[in-house]
C-alpha positions, 0 to 999 in steps of 0.5 A: 262760337258754337251754333246751337239749333235749340235753347239749352238748359242748365246741366243737372250735374252743374254744382250751385253755390246758392241753389234757388229756394222753394219760395222762388218757384212760387211767385207772388201772383200764384193762386196757391198763396190764396189757399195759404191765406184762407186756411191761415184765417180759419179757426180749425178747432172751432170748425171741429177738425181733429187735432186742431189746436193741440199744444203737446203730443203724447208718445209716438209720432205727432199727427199732421197739422189739420191745416196742412191736410186741409190745404192739400185737399183744397188745392186738390179739389181746385185742380181736379185732384181728388184721389188720395193716392194722386194727392200723395204723389203730387205732394212729393213732386208738385212745387206748389204743393211742396211750397204749400206743405213745407215739404211734408209728404203725408201718405195716402192713408193719412190723406184719405182718413182726414177726409173720412173723419172730418166730414162734419168739419168740412161741411162747417168750413164750406158754411164758414166761407159763405160767411166770408163772402157775406162779410166781403159784400159779395152776396146780394141777399134778395134772390136765390135760385134753387136746383138739384142734380144727381151725382153718382155714388161709389156704388153700381146700379146692380148693387142696389135692389128694389122690393120688386127686384128682390122678389124676382131674385127670390123667385128665381132662387126658389126655382133653382132650389126646386131644380137642384132638389130634383137633381138630388133625387135623381142622384140618390136614385142613380147611387142605388144602381149597380157599381158598374153604372155611370157615376155622373150626375144629371147635371153633368157633375159628380154625383151627390157632392157638387149638387149638395154644395150648390144646394147649400149655397142657394139656401144661403142666398135665399136666406140673404134675400129674404132677410133683405126683404124683411129689413125693407118691410121693417124700415119702410124703405123701398131700396136696399144698397149692398155697397153704399147703404145710403145710395139710392136708384134715382131716375130723372127723364128716363136716366137712372143712376145709383147715387145722391141728389144734391140740392143747392141755393145760388145767390143772384149777385155772383152765382155763389152757392149759399146753401146746399144739402145732399139727399137720397130722394130723387124727387125735388118736390119736397125740397123747396122750403128747406133749401129756401130757409137754409139760404135765408139763414146763410144770408141773414135776411128777414125776407127772400125771393126764391125761384125754382123749376117746375119740379119743385111745385108743391102746395105744402112747400109753397104754404110753408114758404109763404108762412116764413116770408119766403116769396117763391116763383115756381112754374106749375106743370100743366096736368090737364094737357091731355084733356085740353087736346081732347076738347074737354073742360079742364079744372081751369074752366071752373071758376071758384067763388070765395064768397059763396064757396062754390064753383061755377062750371062753363055752362053756368051751373053751380057746384056746391061743397059736399059734407066731409073730406077726401084724403090722398096718399100724401095725407092732403085733405080735399073738399069735394064740390059736386053739381046736381045730377039732374042738371048735368044730365040735361046740360048741352055741354055734357059731352065736353065735361063728362064721360058716358058713365059719369052722372055728375061733375065733381071738383076736388079742392085742396083745403089750402088752395088759396095759397096756390091761387095766390102763387098763380097770381104772383106768377101771372105778374109781369116781373115773374117771367124775368125772374123765372128766366133768371133761374137757369143762369143762376142755378145751372151754372154751379152744376155745369162748372162742377160737372163739365169743367171739373169733372165732378160727376161722382163721389169717392166716399160712401155713406151720407155723412162722408158724401156730405163732407166731400160735397162740402169740399166741392162747393168750397172749391167752387165758391173759392174759385169764384171769389178769387176771380171776383176780388183778385189775388191781392185783395183776397189775401189782404182780406184773409190777413185781416181775418187772421189778425182778428182771429189771433187777437180773439185767441189772445183775449180768450187765452187771457181770460182762461189764464186768469192770472196764471202768468204771462208765460202761459199767455205767451206760449198760447199766443205763439202756439196759435200763431203757428197753428193758424199760419199767421205771418208777420207780413200778414199782420202788417198787411192787415194793419 
């Protein structure tokens, strides 16, 4: 007996009468089976995937089934594989993908085109998974946390220019044009010299030709910069991106990126993303109501409690939430901290009397409303309240209330300030602190998982539509992982099998209605075709029953 120091495998040259099948390499507890079950339970044609539900093809090679490409992408985003070239390589060597795709190996161009062309369907698939989670009872439907995070786009910061930067670049080009103009004049003068003179120009190059080409290039560059400035003025935008037209320079806490702002609403029950959107606004102030409304629609509830951080505080959005039965908890930034440190009276020191519609200052004087309204840059209207000039001049607390040049104290009150005051009263309630603390555990969990665990800090595609489609894949992968961890593989596959069976029955009934007496052959072919396209197996049907 040979004494072998290590374990040895089977020789690659050893023939085998019955080689193992691909099915043997994917065990019954492999998570890839959840992807197979989920995609098999989708109505891809209804979601809007191209070529979904196709019965017969035309001339040439038939297209890949969108179900297979969706499986490939879902597997990739679940396993940190996003590049179309990497997915192409993995499809030919990864046993799980070989099992999932039945040995198909689509090229990277086909893979990339699927993500590019089906962005709307990918968004719809993400929304449909939220409906699945709701049907499975995994959503609480009472509290959601809203937050936003910056994701880098497929563009550099240098490719995005603001009006200020364009004006500076245009001025620099103008200076270069003046310098080259002087060089051309010097060249013209030098060309008038005797033939034995130096043929080098003032810039060190050959006379005339090089300077003329540089001048023409500068003139063309000036025309491009001026066209970009004119386009900004016409559109009202503040930035122009030369690589990704929809990417923007976004700044938060001194950090600037070229990309997009992703907004999410996370349910309290299992930290699932129930609503999301991609915007190009670096400020979260105006996003609260839209995200809260989207979350309520996804949860199919009448009322909803939403919590967000201080960056979402905005009177208009709070008013919109109150009108739509959305109870908001948003901390308010202390904008009077500097005055408080100086020992000066802030707005909080002035008490409003709703019955008399007046303010009372710390000294007991009354500030009454003035005629007319003032309006800020955002269009919000304010009522101005002012004290008597004689009273302020003789007030013992004048030094803590007014500057040396001010004659009287004025207070500006938003015309819907009662909304803000009701919100402040709600934030002062005992339960508000617990709700606000809950926000960080909910809203920051998905972003931390996607950015730190999966490494998804940037988008691979360009343009709002395609970026939103890729974000749909990211959010779907996150929710998919969460639901699979909560239910377990067997329960998830069983739930998807039930949905697939229901979908098959619905398709058969729809085919029967469309057939309208044409014959059983049409119905049979339609049913078989749908079963093949939706990947509903007999085992799944038995499991659903």
